[in-house]
C-alpha positions as CSV (number, residue, x, y, z in Angstrom):
1,M,26.5,-39.0,-0.1
2,D,27.0,-36.7,2.9
3,E,27.1,-33.7,0.6
4,V,23.5,-34.4,-0.5
5,K,22.3,-34.5,3.1
6,K,24.0,-31.3,4.3
7,P,21.9,-28.8,2.2
8,S,18.7,-30.5,3.4
9,K,19.8,-30.4,7.0
10,L,20.7,-26.7,6.6
11,R,17.5,-26.0,4.9
12,R,15.5,-27.8,7.6
13,Y,17.4,-25.9,10.3
14,W,16.7,-22.6,8.6
15,K,13.0,-23.4,8.3
16,E,12.8,-24.3,12.0
17,T,14.7,-21.1,12.9
18,V,12.3,-18.9,10.9
19,R,9.3,-20.8,12.4
20,V,10.5,-20.2,16.0
21,L,11.1,-16.5,15.2
22,R,7.6,-16.1,13.9
23,V,6.1,-17.7,17.0
24,T,8.1,-15.7,19.6
25,K,7.1,-12.3,20.8
26,K,8.6,-9.5,22.8
27,P,7.8,-9.9,26.5
28,N,5.7,-7.1,28.1
29,R,6.8,-5.2,31.2
30,N,5.3,-7.7,33.7
31,E,6.8,-10.7,32.0
32,Y,10.2,-9.0,31.9
33,K,10.0,-8.2,35.6
34,A,9.1,-11.8,36.5
35,V,12.0,-13.1,34.4
36,V,14.4,-10.6,36.1
37,K,13.2,-11.6,39.6
38,V,13.5,-15.3,39.0
39,T,16.9,-14.9,37.4
40,S,18.1,-12.7,40.2
41,L,16.8,-15.1,42.9
42,G,18.6,-18.0,41.2
43,M,21.9,-16.1,41.0
44,A,21.6,-15.1,44.6
45,I,20.9,-18.7,45.7
46,I,23.9,-20.0,43.7
47,G,26.1,-17.2,45.0
48,L,25.1,-17.9,48.6
49,L,25.7,-21.6,48.2
50,G,29.1,-21.0,46.7
51,F,30.0,-18.6,49.5
52,A,28.8,-21.1,52.1
53,I,31.0,-23.8,50.6
54,F,33.9,-21.4,50.5
55,I,33.5,-20.6,54.2
56,V,33.2,-24.3,55.2
57,V,36.4,-25.1,53.2
58,Q,38.2,-22.2,54.8
59,L,37.1,-23.2,58.3
60,L,38.1,-26.9,57.8
61,F,41.6,-26.2,56.4
């Protein structure tokens, strides 16, 4: 019975994938810059937080 469901799940997955690819579009220059800025800011915040934790641990022990 599982063998009957697998092709339908695979077919449904493929249809959803094709649908998503049709809807998506390549970002323009402004959208790309915004994504890069937000990603860079997030990485910087996470890096600074990790560095602060490292410094605190080094000072405590």
